[in-house]
Every structure is written in C-alpha cells, then in structure tokens.
N, C-alpha and C positions, 0 to 999 in steps of 0.2 A: 469491315466485316471481320477481320481477325481480332479486332480489339473486343467487339460485341461476343465472340465465341470465349475469348480470355475471361471476359466477366460472366459469362453463363458458367464457364468452369469452375470460377472461384465462388460464385454463389452456391453452386452444388455442394462444392467442397465446405463450405461454410454451414449449409443445411445438414450435411452429414455428420459434421462435428457437432452441431447442436443437438442433432439427435441422440448422439454417443452421451454427450453431458446429461440430458435428461434422464437418460435410462441410468447413467452413474448416480444422479442425484435421487433417483427413486430406490436405488439399492441401498443409500446410507440409512434410509428409514428415519429414526427418530433423532438425528443428528440435529444438534441446537447451535445458533450462532450466538455464542456468548463472551466474544472476544472483547477485551477491553482496551481503551487507548494507552499506548506507552507514551508517545510524545507526538509533538506536532511542529512545523516549521515552514517559513515562508521561503527558504533556500532549497533549492533544487540540490547542490552539490553537497549540502549537509546530509538532506534526506538519502542521499544515495550513498556517501559515506557511511552513515548509520546502517543502511540496509546490507551492505558489505561486511560490516562488523557482525551483525546478527548472523550472517550467512556463514562466516568464518567458524562461528562458535555453533554452527547446525542448529539455530534456533528459528523456528517456524514463525511467520510473520505475515501481515498483509499490508501492503503500502498504498493507499488512495489519495487522489487529489481532489481537492475541492476548489471551484471556481469562486473567485471572493468578488461580490457584486461590485459595480463600478463605483457606488457613492459610499460603500464601507472600505473603501481600499485606503483611506487617510489612516484608520485604525491599525491597518497593517503596513504602513510606511510605503505605500504603494503598490506593494506587490498584488499581481494577479491571481495567484495560486497558492493553496496551502496545502501542504504533504501532511497526511495523517497516517500514523504507523499504528497497527493494532495488533495485539498479542493474545495468546489463550491464557487466562488468569494463572494458570499454573506453571507457566514459564516466566512469569512477570519479574520474579526476584532475579532469576538469571539473566534475563535481558536487562536489566536495570543496573547488574554489576558490570556488564558489557559497556552500557552507555558510561557508567561511573569511569570506568577504565579509558575512555576515548579522550583525544587531544582536547584540552581546554578549548581552543578555537573553535570547534565543532560542537562541543557540549555546551556552550554558552550560548549558542544559536538555537537550541532545541528547547521547547516549551515540554517539560515534563509533566506527565499526570500524577496524580496522588492516589493511585489505586489501593 
C-alpha cells in the first residue's frame, strides 16, 4: 500500500512538471530547433568526456542516445548505443576548437560532422 502511495505521489509530481514544461514551451513562442550535429560516438566514456569539455567552456549542447538495431550492429563493431551531440550553429566553431584541443585518445573515437 505504501508503494502504491509513493507511485501515486511520483506520478502527481511528473504531471505537475509536465504541465510546467508545457507552459514554458508555450512562452518560447517561435523558438526553432535548428541545432546541428557536432559529433557522434559509440563509446559512452568518450561522449561523457566530450560533454564535460563543452561544459567547462560554457558551451550549450544536447546529448542524445540512439539504439542501434540488432542487425546493423556489425557496422558499429557490436555497439548497441550511438551517442550524438548536437549544438547551436552559432557555437559550432567554438565547440570544434574545444574538441580539437581534447586528448587524441578521445578525439580519435569521435566522428565529427562537417557543418
């Protein structure tokens, strides 16, 4: 019974959070999602290190994961997740300089986009 009450409480919180998020979205009005891909990798540690390097330089970004279908994993050397970092086009040059200054061990495991 206590578990049910906890679940109901957490669902209520998520609903309130969702309602607040929707109101925030409505306030943004004509915001357009025009982010471009900065890089992608199948290595979780490399994506985390890249995100930390971008945060250090105060560069806003989005990090998303995509599941790789089972039969396409051979092309990705058996990896099951692809990490994609996207960024605002205005900050692309600054972010690219941050990646260029990263250690070669991490940089070699990134697939950089040619925006």
